[in-house]
C-alpha positions as CSV (number, residue, x, y, z in Angstrom):
1,X,11.9,-17.9,27.9
2,X,9.8,-14.9,28.8
3,X,7.6,-13.7,26.1
4,X,9.0,-10.5,24.6
5,X,6.4,-7.8,24.3
6,X,6.0,-5.5,21.3
7,X,5.2,-1.8,21.8
8,X,3.9,0.4,19.1
9,X,3.7,4.2,19.2
10,X,2.0,5.8,16.3
11,X,2.1,9.5,15.5
12,X,4.8,10.2,18.0
13,X,5.0,8.0,21.0
14,X,8.1,6.3,22.3
15,X,10.1,9.0,20.6
16,X,13.4,9.0,22.3
17,X,14.4,5.9,24.4
18,X,17.5,6.6,26.4
19,X,19.8,3.8,27.6
20,X,19.9,3.0,31.3
21,X,20.8,0.0,33.5
22,X,20.9,-3.6,32.2
23,X,18.2,-5.8,33.7
24,X,18.8,-9.3,35.0
25,X,17.6,-10.6,31.6
26,X,20.0,-8.3,29.8
27,X,17.5,-6.0,28.1
28,X,18.3,-2.3,28.4
29,X,15.3,-0.6,30.2
30,X,14.3,2.9,29.0
31,X,14.7,5.1,32.0
32,X,12.5,7.7,30.3
33,X,10.2,8.0,27.4
34,X,9.4,11.2,25.7
35,X,5.8,11.3,24.6
36,X,4.8,13.4,21.7
37,X,1.4,13.8,19.9
38,X,0.1,10.4,18.9
39,X,-1.8,7.3,19.7
40,X,0.1,4.6,21.7
41,X,-1.2,1.1,21.2
42,X,-0.3,-2.4,22.1
43,X,-1.2,-4.8,19.3
44,X,-2.2,-8.4,18.7
45,X,-0.1,-10.7,16.6
46,X,-1.2,-10.5,12.9
47,X,-2.6,-13.5,11.1
48,X,0.0,-16.3,11.2
49,X,1.9,-17.3,8.1
50,X,2.9,-13.8,6.9
51,X,6.6,-13.5,6.4
52,X,6.5,-9.7,6.0
53,X,7.6,-7.7,9.1
54,X,5.8,-4.6,7.7
55,X,2.5,-6.3,8.4
56,X,3.2,-6.3,12.2
57,X,1.8,-2.8,12.5
58,X,-1.3,-3.4,10.5
59,X,-3.7,-2.9,13.3
60,X,-2.3,0.6,14.1
61,X,-4.4,3.7,13.2
62,X,-2.9,5.7,10.3
63,X,-0.6,2.8,9.3
64,X,-1.0,0.7,6.2
65,X,1.1,-1.4,3.8
66,X,1.6,-0.9,0.1
67,X,1.8,-4.4,-1.2
68,X,4.9,-5.6,-3.0
69,X,6.2,-9.1,-2.9
70,X,5.4,-11.6,-0.1
71,X,8.0,-10.2,2.3
72,X,8.6,-6.7,0.8
73,X,5.6,-4.5,1.7
74,X,6.2,-0.7,1.9
75,X,5.1,0.9,5.2
76,X,2.8,4.0,4.9
77,X,2.3,6.4,7.8
78,X,-0.5,9.0,7.5
79,X,-0.2,8.9,3.7
80,X,3.6,9.2,3.5
81,X,5.6,6.0,2.5
82,X,8.8,4.3,1.7
83,X,11.8,6.7,1.5
84,X,9.8,9.5,3.2
85,X,10.0,7.4,6.3
86,X,13.1,6.8,8.4
87,X,13.4,3.1,9.0
88,X,16.0,1.6,11.2
89,X,16.6,-2.2,11.8
90,X,18.6,-2.8,14.9
91,X,20.2,0.6,14.6
92,X,21.0,0.2,10.9
93,X,19.7,2.5,8.1
94,X,19.2,0.2,5.1
95,X,18.5,1.8,1.7
96,X,16.6,0.0,-1.0
97,X,19.2,-1.2,-3.5
98,X,16.7,-1.7,-6.4
99,X,15.0,0.6,-8.9
100,X,11.7,-1.1,-7.9
101,X,12.5,-1.0,-4.1
102,X,12.0,-4.8,-3.9
103,X,14.4,-4.9,-0.9
104,X,13.0,-2.3,1.5
105,X,14.6,-2.1,5.0
106,X,11.9,-4.2,6.8
107,X,12.3,-7.1,4.4
108,X,15.7,-7.8,6.0
109,X,14.1,-9.2,9.2
110,X,11.5,-11.9,9.7
111,X,8.5,-11.2,11.9
112,X,9.5,-14.0,14.3
113,X,12.8,-12.2,14.9
114,X,11.1,-8.9,15.9
115,X,10.8,-8.1,19.6
116,X,9.6,-4.5,19.5
117,X,8.7,-1.8,16.9
118,X,8.6,1.9,17.7
119,X,6.8,4.0,15.2
120,X,6.5,7.8,15.2
121,X,4.3,9.6,12.5
122,X,4.8,13.1,11.5
123,X,6.2,15.2,14.4
124,X,9.4,13.2,15.0
125,X,11.9,14.3,17.7
126,X,15.1,15.3,16.0
127,X,17.0,12.6,17.9
128,X,14.9,9.9,16.2
129,X,14.5,11.4,12.7
130,X,16.4,13.0,9.9
131,X,16.1,12.8,6.1
132,X,12.4,12.0,6.3
133,X,9.1,13.8,6.4
134,X,6.7,11.1,7.3
135,X,8.0,9.6,10.5
136,X,10.3,7.0,11.9
137,X,10.0,3.2,12.3
138,X,12.5,1.6,14.5
139,X,12.6,-2.3,14.5
140,X,14.3,-4.2,17.3
141,X,15.2,-7.8,17.5
142,X,15.7,-9.4,20.9
143,X,18.2,-7.8,23.2
144,X,20.9,-10.2,24.7
145,X,19.8,-12.1,27.7
146,X,22.0,-12.7,30.7
147,X,21.8,-15.0,33.7
148,X,20.7,-13.6,37.0
149,X,23.4,-13.1,39.6
150,X,24.4,-16.4,41.2
151,X,22.1,-18.4,38.9
152,X,24.8,-20.1,36.8
153,X,24.4,-20.6,33.1
154,X,21.2,-19.4,31.4
155,X,19.9,-21.4,28.4
156,X,16.7,-20.6,26.5
157,X,15.1,-21.5,23.2
158,X,12.1,-20.8,21.1
159,X,10.5,-22.7,18.3
160,X,7.7,-21.2,16.2
161,X,5.8,-22.7,13.4
162,X,2.9,-21.3,11.4
163,X,1.0,-21.7,8.1
164,X,-1.8,-20.3,6.0
165,X,-3.9,-21.9,3.3
166,X,-4.4,-18.9,1.0
167,X,-0.9,-19.4,-0.4
168,X,0.2,-22.7,1.2
169,X,2.5,-20.4,3.2
170,X,4.9,-21.9,5.8
171,X,6.9,-20.0,8.4
172,X,9.4,-21.5,10.8
173,X,11.6,-19.8,13.4
174,X,14.2,-20.9,15.9
175,X,16.0,-18.9,18.6
176,X,18.5,-20.0,21.3
177,X,20.6,-18.3,24.0
178,X,23.5,-19.4,26.2
179,X,24.6,-16.8,28.8
180,X,26.4,-16.2,32.0
181,X,25.9,-13.1,34.1
182,X,28.2,-11.0,31.9
183,X,28.4,-12.8,28.5
184,X,25.5,-13.8,26.3
185,X,25.4,-15.5,22.8
186,X,22.2,-15.9,20.8
187,X,21.3,-17.2,17.4
188,X,18.0,-17.1,15.5
189,X,16.9,-18.3,12.1
190,X,13.7,-18.0,10.1
191,X,12.3,-19.5,7.0
192,X,9.3,-18.2,5.1
193,X,7.8,-19.6,1.9
194,X,4.5,-19.1,0.0
195,X,3.0,-20.0,-3.4
196,X,1.0,-17.5,-5.3
197,X,-2.0,-16.5,-3.2
198,X,-5.6,-16.9,-4.2
199,X,-8.1,-14.1,-4.4
200,X,-11.8,-14.2,-3.2
201,X,-12.8,-15.9,-6.5
202,X,-10.3,-18.7,-5.9
203,X,-8.0,-17.6,-8.7
204,X,-4.3,-17.5,-8.2
205,X,-2.7,-14.0,-8.3
206,X,0.1,-14.8,-10.7
207,X,3.7,-14.2,-9.8
208,X,3.2,-13.7,-6.0
209,X,5.2,-16.6,-4.7
210,X,8.3,-16.1,-2.6
211,X,10.9,-17.7,-0.3
212,X,13.1,-16.1,2.3
213,X,15.8,-17.2,4.8
214,X,17.1,-15.0,7.6
215,X,19.9,-15.8,10.1
216,X,21.3,-13.7,12.9
217,X,23.8,-14.1,15.7
218,X,24.3,-11.7,18.6
219,X,27.0,-11.4,21.3
220,X,26.4,-9.4,24.4
221,X,28.9,-8.2,27.1
222,X,28.0,-6.2,30.1
223,X,28.9,-5.0,33.6
224,X,26.9,-3.0,36.1
225,X,26.7,0.2,33.9
226,X,27.7,-0.7,30.4
227,X,26.7,-3.1,27.7
228,X,28.2,-4.0,24.3
229,X,26.2,-5.8,21.7
230,X,27.6,-7.2,18.4
231,X,25.2,-8.5,15.7
232,X,25.9,-10.2,12.4
233,X,23.2,-11.2,10.0
234,X,22.7,-13.0,6.6
235,X,19.6,-13.0,4.4
236,X,18.9,-14.9,1.3
237,X,15.8,-14.6,-0.9
238,X,16.2,-17.0,-3.7
239,X,13.0,-15.7,-5.4
240,X,10.1,-13.3,-4.9
241,X,7.4,-12.5,-7.3
242,X,6.0,-9.0,-7.7
243,X,2.5,-9.1,-9.4
244,X,2.4,-5.3,-9.6
245,X,5.9,-4.9,-11.2
246,X,7.2,-5.7,-14.6
247,X,10.1,-7.7,-13.1
248,X,10.5,-10.3,-10.3
249,X,13.3,-10.8,-7.8
250,X,15.6,-13.7,-8.8
251,X,18.0,-13.4,-5.9
252,X,18.7,-11.1,-3.0
253,X,21.6,-11.7,-0.6
254,X,22.1,-9.3,2.3
255,X,24.9,-9.4,4.9
256,X,25.2,-7.0,7.9
257,X,27.2,-6.4,11.0
258,X,26.7,-3.9,13.8
259,X,28.1,-2.9,17.2
260,X,26.2,-1.0,19.8
261,X,27.5,0.4,23.1
262,X,25.2,1.6,26.0
263,X,26.8,3.2,29.0
264,X,25.8,5.0,32.2
265,X,28.2,7.6,33.6
266,X,28.2,10.2,36.3
267,X,27.5,12.9,33.8
268,X,24.8,11.0,32.0
269,X,24.3,8.2,29.4
270,X,25.9,7.4,26.1
271,X,24.5,5.4,23.2
272,X,26.7,4.7,20.2
273,X,26.5,2.3,17.3
274,X,28.2,1.5,14.1
275,X,27.0,-0.7,11.2
276,X,27.8,-2.1,7.7
277,X,25.3,-3.7,5.3
278,X,25.8,-5.0,1.9
279,X,23.2,-6.2,-0.7
280,X,23.6,-8.2,-3.9
281,X,20.3,-8.1,-5.8
282,X,19.1,-9.6,-9.1
283,X,15.9,-9.2,-11.1
284,X,14.5,-11.1,-13.9
285,X,11.9,-14.0,-14.4
286,X,11.9,-17.3,-12.6
287,X,8.4,-18.8,-12.9
288,X,6.1,-20.0,-15.7
289,X,3.5,-17.7,-14.3
290,X,5.4,-14.9,-15.9
291,X,8.2,-15.6,-18.4
292,X,10.8,-13.4,-20.0
293,X,14.5,-12.8,-20.3
294,X,16.1,-9.6,-18.9
295,X,18.7,-9.8,-16.2
296,X,19.2,-6.8,-14.0
297,X,21.9,-6.6,-11.2
298,X,22.2,-4.1,-8.3
299,X,24.9,-3.8,-5.6
300,X,24.3,-1.6,-2.6
301,X,26.3,-0.9,0.5
302,X,25.3,1.0,3.6
303,X,27.7,2.0,6.3
304,X,27.5,4.5,9.2
305,X,27.5,5.3,12.8
306,X,25.5,7.3,15.4
307,X,26.4,8.8,18.8
308,X,24.0,10.2,21.3
309,X,24.7,11.6,24.8
310,X,21.9,12.2,27.3
311,X,22.5,14.7,30.2
312,X,20.5,16.0,33.1
313,X,18.6,19.2,32.3
314,X,16.5,21.5,34.5
315,X,14.6,19.8,37.3
316,X,14.3,16.3,35.9
317,X,14.5,17.1,32.2
318,X,17.0,15.8,29.8
319,X,19.3,17.3,27.1
320,X,20.2,15.0,24.2
321,X,22.9,15.8,21.7
322,X,24.2,13.6,18.9
323,X,26.0,13.1,15.6
324,X,25.4,10.7,12.8
325,X,26.9,9.6,9.5
326,X,25.4,7.4,6.9
327,X,26.9,6.5,3.5
328,X,25.3,4.6,0.6
329,X,26.9,3.3,-2.5
330,X,24.9,1.9,-5.5
331,X,25.7,0.2,-8.8
332,X,22.8,-0.8,-11.0
333,X,23.4,-2.4,-14.4
334,X,21.6,-4.6,-16.9
335,X,23.7,-7.3,-18.6
336,X,23.2,-7.6,-22.3
337,X,20.9,-10.5,-23.5
338,X,22.7,-12.6,-26.1
339,X,21.1,-12.4,-29.5
340,X,18.8,-9.5,-28.6
341,X,18.9,-6.5,-31.0
342,X,17.3,-4.3,-28.3
343,X,19.0,-5.4,-25.1
344,X,22.6,-5.5,-26.3
345,X,25.3,-5.7,-27.2
346,X,26.5,-3.5,-24.4
347,X,25.7,-3.6,-20.7
348,X,23.1,-1.0,-19.8
349,X,24.5,1.0,-17.0
350,X,21.6,2.5,-15.0
351,X,23.4,3.9,-12.0
352,X,27.2,3.9,-12.0
353,X,29.0,4.5,-8.6
354,X,26.0,6.3,-7.1
355,X,26.8,8.0,-3.9
356,X,24.7,9.4,-1.2
357,X,26.3,10.6,2.1
358,X,24.6,12.2,5.0
359,X,26.3,14.0,7.9
360,X,24.1,15.1,10.8
361,X,24.2,16.9,14.1
362,X,21.3,17.4,16.5
363,X,20.3,18.6,19.9
364,X,17.1,18.6,21.9
365,X,16.0,19.7,25.3
366,X,13.1,18.1,27.2
367,X,11.9,20.3,30.0
368,X,9.5,19.5,32.9
369,X,8.0,22.9,33.8
370,X,5.8,21.5,36.5
371,X,3.7,18.5,37.3
372,X,1.4,19.2,34.4
373,X,3.5,20.7,31.6
374,X,6.3,19.1,29.6
375,X,7.9,20.5,26.5
376,X,10.4,19.3,23.9
377,X,12.4,21.6,21.6
378,X,15.0,20.3,19.2
379,X,17.0,21.1,15.9
380,X,18.8,19.0,13.5
381,X,21.2,20.0,10.7
382,X,22.2,17.6,7.9
383,X,24.5,17.8,5.0
384,X,23.3,15.5,2.1
385,X,25.7,14.9,-0.8
386,X,24.8,12.9,-3.9
387,X,26.7,12.0,-7.0
388,X,26.9,9.4,-9.8
389,X,29.3,8.4,-12.6
390,X,28.8,8.2,-16.4
391,X,26.3,5.8,-17.9
392,X,25.7,3.9,-21.2
393,X,22.7,2.5,-23.1
394,X,22.5,-1.1,-24.6
395,X,23.5,0.4,-27.9
396,X,23.3,3.5,-30.1
397,X,21.1,1.9,-32.9
398,X,17.7,3.1,-33.9
399,X,15.9,0.9,-31.3
400,X,17.9,2.6,-28.5
401,X,18.0,6.1,-30.0
402,X,16.1,7.7,-27.1
403,X,18.3,6.1,-24.5
404,X,21.5,6.9,-26.4
405,X,20.6,10.6,-26.6
406,X,19.6,10.6,-22.9
407,X,22.9,9.0,-21.9
408,X,24.8,11.5,-23.8
409,X,22.9,14.4,-22.2
410,X,23.3,12.9,-18.7
411,X,27.0,12.3,-19.0
412,X,27.5,15.9,-20.1
413,X,25.9,17.2,-16.8
414,X,27.6,18.0,-13.6
415,X,25.9,15.4,-11.4
416,X,27.2,16.4,-7.9
417,X,24.5,17.9,-5.6
418,X,24.7,19.1,-2.0
419,X,21.7,19.9,0.3
420,X,21.9,21.6,3.7
421,X,18.8,20.5,5.6
422,X,17.4,21.9,8.8
423,X,14.8,20.1,10.9
424,X,13.1,21.6,13.9
425,X,10.6,20.1,16.3
426,X,8.6,21.7,19.1
427,X,5.9,20.1,21.3
428,X,4.0,20.6,24.6
429,X,2.1,18.1,26.7
430,X,-0.5,19.1,29.3
431,X,-1.7,16.6,31.9
432,X,-5.0,18.2,32.7
433,X,-5.9,15.7,35.4
434,X,-5.7,12.0,36.1
435,X,-7.8,11.0,33.2
436,X,-6.9,13.4,30.3
437,X,-3.8,14.5,28.5
438,X,-3.5,16.9,25.6
439,X,-0.5,17.3,23.3
440,X,0.3,19.8,20.6
441,X,3.4,19.7,18.3
442,X,4.8,21.3,15.3
443,X,7.8,20.4,13.1
444,X,9.8,21.2,10.0
445,X,11.2,18.1,8.4
446,X,13.3,17.7,5.2
447,X,14.2,14.9,2.8
448,X,16.6,15.0,-0.1
449,X,15.9,13.0,-3.3
450,X,17.1,9.4,-3.4
451,X,19.6,8.3,-6.1
452,X,16.9,7.0,-8.5
453,X,14.8,10.1,-8.2
454,X,17.9,12.2,-9.3
455,X,19.9,9.9,-11.5
456,X,17.6,7.4,-13.4
457,X,18.1,8.7,-16.9
458,X,16.7,6.3,-19.6
459,X,14.1,7.8,-21.9
460,X,13.1,4.7,-23.9
461,X,9.8,3.2,-22.8
462,X,11.3,-0.1,-21.7
463,X,14.1,1.7,-19.6
464,X,11.6,4.0,-17.9
465,X,9.3,1.2,-16.8
466,X,12.2,-0.5,-15.1
467,X,12.3,2.4,-12.6
468,X,9.1,2.1,-10.6
469,X,8.6,1.4,-6.9
470,X,5.0,2.4,-7.0
471,X,3.3,-0.7,-8.5
472,X,1.3,1.4,-11.0
473,X,2.5,0.1,-14.3
474,X,4.0,3.4,-15.4
475,X,7.6,4.4,-16.3
476,X,9.8,7.0,-14.6
477,X,12.9,9.2,-15.3
478,X,14.8,11.2,-12.8
479,X,15.8,14.9,-12.6
480,X,19.3,15.8,-11.4
481,X,17.9,19.3,-10.4
482,X,15.3,18.0,-8.0
483,X,15.0,20.0,-4.8
484,X,14.6,18.6,-1.4
485,X,11.2,18.2,0.2
486,X,10.4,20.4,3.2
487,X,7.3,19.4,5.3
488,X,5.6,21.6,7.9
489,X,3.4,19.5,10.2
490,X,1.1,20.4,13.0
491,X,-0.4,17.7,15.2
492,X,-2.8,17.5,18.2
493,X,-3.7,14.6,20.4
494,X,-6.4,14.3,23.0
495,X,-6.0,11.2,25.3
496,X,-8.8,10.2,27.7
497,X,-8.3,7.2,30.0
498,X,-9.0,5.7,33.4
499,X,-6.8,7.0,36.2
500,X,-4.6,3.9,36.2
501,X,-4.4,3.8,32.3
502,X,-5.1,0.1,32.5
503,X,-8.8,-0.4,31.6
504,X,-10.0,2.0,28.9
505,X,-8.9,4.9,26.7
506,X,-9.9,7.0,23.7
507,X,-7.5,8.9,21.6
508,X,-8.0,11.4,18.9
509,X,-5.2,12.7,16.7
510,X,-5.9,15.2,13.9
511,X,-2.9,16.4,11.8
512,X,-2.0,18.6,8.9
513,X,1.1,18.6,6.7
514,X,2.2,21.1,4.0
515,X,5.0,19.8,1.8
516,X,7.0,22.4,-0.2
517,X,8.7,20.8,-3.2
518,X,7.0,17.4,-2.8
519,X,8.6,15.0,-5.3
520,X,5.8,14.0,-7.5
521,X,5.6,13.7,-11.3
522,X,5.0,15.5,-14.6
523,X,3.6,13.5,-17.6
524,X,5.9,13.4,-20.6
525,X,4.1,10.6,-22.6
526,X,2.0,7.5,-22.6
527,X,2.3,3.9,-23.8
528,X,0.5,0.6,-23.8
529,X,1.8,-1.8,-21.2
530,X,2.7,-5.2,-22.8
531,X,1.4,-3.6,-26.1
532,X,-2.2,-4.1,-24.9
533,X,-4.3,-1.5,-26.7
534,X,-6.9,-1.5,-23.9
535,X,-4.3,-0.7,-21.3
536,X,-2.7,2.7,-20.9
537,X,0.4,3.7,-18.9
538,X,2.1,7.0,-18.3
539,X,5.7,8.1,-18.9
540,X,6.5,10.3,-16.0
541,X,9.4,12.6,-14.9
542,X,10.0,13.1,-11.2
543,X,9.2,16.8,-10.4
544,X,8.8,19.1,-7.5
545,X,5.3,20.3,-6.6
546,X,3.8,21.6,-3.4
547,X,1.3,19.3,-1.6
548,X,-0.8,19.0,1.5
549,X,-1.9,16.1,3.6
550,X,-4.4,16.1,6.4
551,X,-6.5,13.6,8.4
552,X,-7.2,12.2,11.8
553,X,-6.7,8.9,13.7
554,X,-9.0,7.6,16.3
555,X,-8.5,4.6,18.6
556,X,-10.2,3.2,21.6
557,X,-10.4,0.2,24.1
558,X,-13.5,-0.2,26.3
559,X,-14.2,-3.1,28.7
560,X,-17.7,-4.7,28.3
561,X,-17.4,-7.5,30.9
562,X,-15.0,-8.2,33.7
563,X,-14.4,-11.3,35.7
564,X,-13.8,-14.9,34.5
565,X,-15.3,-14.0,31.1
566,X,-13.6,-10.8,30.2
567,X,-14.9,-9.0,27.1
568,X,-13.6,-5.8,25.6
569,X,-14.3,-3.7,22.5
570,X,-11.2,-2.2,20.8
571,X,-10.7,-0.5,17.5
572,X,-9.5,2.4,15.5
573,X,-10.4,4.5,12.5
574,X,-8.2,6.5,10.1
575,X,-8.9,9.2,7.5
576,X,-6.3,10.7,5.2
577,X,-6.4,13.1,2.2
578,X,-3.4,14.1,0.1
579,X,-3.5,16.7,-2.7
580,X,-1.2,18.7,-4.8
581,X,-1.7,22.4,-4.3
582,X,-1.8,23.0,-8.1
583,X,-4.3,20.2,-8.9
584,X,-5.0,16.5,-8.3
585,X,-4.8,13.8,-5.6
586,X,-1.6,12.2,-4.4
587,X,-0.8,8.6,-5.1
588,X,-1.4,5.7,-2.8
589,X,-3.5,7.5,-0.2
590,X,-5.5,5.0,1.9
591,X,-9.3,5.7,1.9
592,X,-11.2,5.9,5.2
593,X,-10.9,2.7,7.1
594,X,-11.8,1.3,10.5
595,X,-11.0,-1.8,12.5
596,X,-13.6,-3.1,15.0
597,X,-12.7,-6.0,17.4
598,X,-14.4,-7.9,20.2
599,X,-11.9,-9.7,22.3
600,X,-13.0,-12.4,24.8
601,X,-10.6,-13.9,27.4
602,X,-11.5,-16.9,29.6
603,X,-8.6,-18.6,31.4
604,X,-6.1,-19.9,28.8
605,X,-8.4,-19.0,25.9
606,X,-8.3,-15.7,23.9
607,X,-10.8,-15.2,21.1
608,X,-11.3,-12.4,18.7
609,X,-13.9,-11.4,16.1
610,X,-12.7,-8.6,13.9
611,X,-14.3,-6.5,11.1
612,X,-12.0,-4.4,8.9
613,X,-14.0,-1.9,6.9
614,X,-12.5,0.1,4.0
615,X,-14.3,2.8,2.1
616,X,-14.4,3.1,-1.7
617,X,-11.3,4.7,-3.1
618,X,-12.3,7.3,-5.7
619,X,-9.7,10.1,-4.8
620,X,-7.0,8.8,-7.2
621,X,-4.0,10.1,-8.9
622,X,-5.1,10.8,-12.5
623,X,-1.5,11.3,-13.7
624,X,-0.6,7.8,-12.8
625,X,-3.9,6.3,-14.0
626,X,-4.4,5.0,-10.4
627,X,-7.4,2.6,-10.5
628,X,-10.4,3.3,-8.3
629,X,-11.3,0.4,-5.9
630,X,-14.6,-0.5,-4.3
631,X,-15.3,-0.5,-0.6
632,X,-15.3,-3.7,1.3
633,X,-15.6,-5.3,4.7
634,X,-13.5,-8.3,5.8
635,X,-14.3,-10.4,8.8
636,X,-11.6,-12.4,10.6
637,X,-11.9,-14.8,13.6
638,X,-9.0,-15.9,15.7
639,X,-8.4,-18.0,18.8
640,X,-5.4,-18.8,20.9
641,X,-4.9,-21.3,23.7
642,X,-2.1,-21.3,26.3
643,X,-1.7,-25.1,26.4
644,X,1.1,-24.9,28.9
645,X,3.2,-22.1,30.4
646,X,5.6,-22.5,27.5
647,X,3.3,-23.7,24.7
648,X,0.8,-21.5,22.8
649,X,-1.5,-22.7,20.0
650,X,-3.3,-20.3,17.6
651,X,-5.8,-20.6,14.8
652,X,-7.9,-18.3,12.7
653,X,-9.7,-17.6,9.5
654,X,-9.0,-14.3,7.7
655,X,-11.5,-13.0,5.1
656,X,-14.1,-15.4,6.5
657,X,-16.7,-14.9,3.8
658,X,-14.0,-15.1,1.0
659,X,-14.8,-11.5,-0.1
660,X,-13.4,-10.6,-3.6
661,X,-11.8,-7.1,-3.3
662,X,-9.0,-4.9,-4.6
663,X,-6.2,-3.6,-2.4
664,X,-6.5,0.2,-2.4
665,X,-2.7,0.5,-2.1
666,X,-1.8,-2.6,-4.3
667,X,-1.3,-0.8,-7.6
668,X,-2.1,-2.7,-10.8
669,X,-2.1,-6.4,-11.6
670,X,0.7,-6.5,-14.2
671,X,1.3,-10.2,-14.2
672,X,-2.4,-10.8,-14.8
673,X,-2.3,-8.3,-17.7
674,X,0.5,-10.1,-19.3
675,X,-1.2,-13.5,-19.1
676,X,-4.8,-12.5,-19.9
677,X,-4.5,-9.2,-21.7
678,X,-7.3,-6.6,-21.8
679,X,-7.3,-3.5,-19.5
680,X,-5.2,-2.8,-16.4
681,X,-7.0,-3.9,-13.3
682,X,-6.2,-3.2,-9.6
683,X,-4.3,-5.8,-7.7
684,X,-6.7,-8.4,-6.1
685,X,-6.6,-8.8,-2.3
686,X,-6.2,-12.1,-0.4
687,X,-9.0,-14.6,-0.3
688,X,-10.2,-16.7,2.6
689,X,-7.3,-18.3,4.6
690,X,-7.1,-20.8,7.5
691,X,-4.1,-19.7,9.6
692,X,-2.5,-21.9,12.3
693,X,0.5,-21.4,14.6
694,X,2.5,-23.0,17.4
695,X,5.1,-21.3,19.7
696,X,7.2,-23.4,22.2
697,X,9.5,-21.7,24.6
698,X,12.2,-23.9,26.0
């Protein structure tokens, strides 16, 4: 089977891929790609053994991952993360159905099932964005493959195996296709498991073990100008530890179905899809590494559709118009613990019949003014409606007095909210000559609060700490009256390259974003996590405050040697700052970091020596007691050998010198605090690991 490439476009490349003809293999080729300011990169496979699809972009400038569980990292683009990003998986918009966001969208697909990722930071075309201010990440699994005309039946298969020593991690994946010229059926399955990982001192990071199983089936039907793709998927995560959360995942079952239509007509092209996704999620404790008793149950459902038409426009340009609907339903409740005076006798109702519905219309025009100038102008309007039903505390006794009073006040409120949101994007690209391109773009983007930001209501310390997707050990309560976030972003990109754009390039992308009514926090109290006197946590209410983010991304690829022994120097660097305009730094902003790589290719061998350098993090969010972290340098070595045309072996060592370091975006080490006591410490990073992998195409 032909190796499927991955393409990454950061800060605005691969913005709007229009459907076109079906190839002999069945993939839909983009007939045109709108390029907006950013840095487009190909990327190497990440260290083998990781089951987290969010790590697939880790070598991209401006991108980082806020660590959660083993398969549930939260993507960050230029300092904006999680719900501030639009994330689609095979056309589906999946909302985290958990007060701790333990099941983010990219956790529903295994890395071995991903064929391509498109990422757009900041200035997102309106056809690709909506209800987000940080950018869009679109994850694609493999398209249906079809037999070539007259070739009979096509059968393909793939087997992948990998492992890593740092957590005894094991990953396995299989994929198979049977197809004629017009009908294709494919199946894939992936399994990932890991024990708690070790840090640079050789100590286990408690409560970081996980297991995940993903299965997917796809049916494709096509003729010369049309293709219909039907997908169904099932995921099961029996357990997943979260060392920077108070709770662990004890079960997550996801089911999904989607249908996509791509058609080419005399008037243009049509892209339509509809989807349904359901999550049943449970939290609690499952391992002796962190014990306790507190069941929590969440049910979430996503459903929606999207329709986009692409029409010719002014001398080779295109006009895109579309309509989308997305609905989300959420029920979050905590069953009573028998015999507990605090957690009973009633079920704690955290979110009752939570509803969040989005209706969107957009239009954008791409205009080719001449051979050098291209522009894109678009607008998008969305209606976002949220609501939630009445709630109840565990009881009304003295131990639950704060929650009882909060529930009474919450139930007395009108909880229905409606936002009318307008997004606008404008950009221009100038091809100065054969070796340089300059791009300038500006955008107004909006995001309405999620259900937990508006409708989490508990005011007791324990209840507040159960709402926290930040990994910071603090507690949170919502505000029904939160306003939407409105971001104004300006980006510029200079791209220098050889005339064929095949040997070398240098790209520089500075940006600035001003966010009105950024959803941050106000402090309403403090407490001692796990009743440790040396540890301090904050009790926080979500609140609107203006903020600004600015920075720059730099990337490059330069050949050093050609011929039988090819050697090139690649890398990137990223700087981001985020501040509230009234005072203080924003949370989880990655410090300056750079990735330097020497890559050597000789015949079937590919070898890499990599240095990842991260500066000290001392610009921290004081309101959240965000810990400072020291600077560090990690060295990684990797090698891969194409044993045969269809067999590839890989091996490598990450954190070669077993450096002990703290993850700047990892939050705090709560499972360690519970076991060892003392003060809160930042979450330790991964120690040295030997990683091995095998891929066989059949």
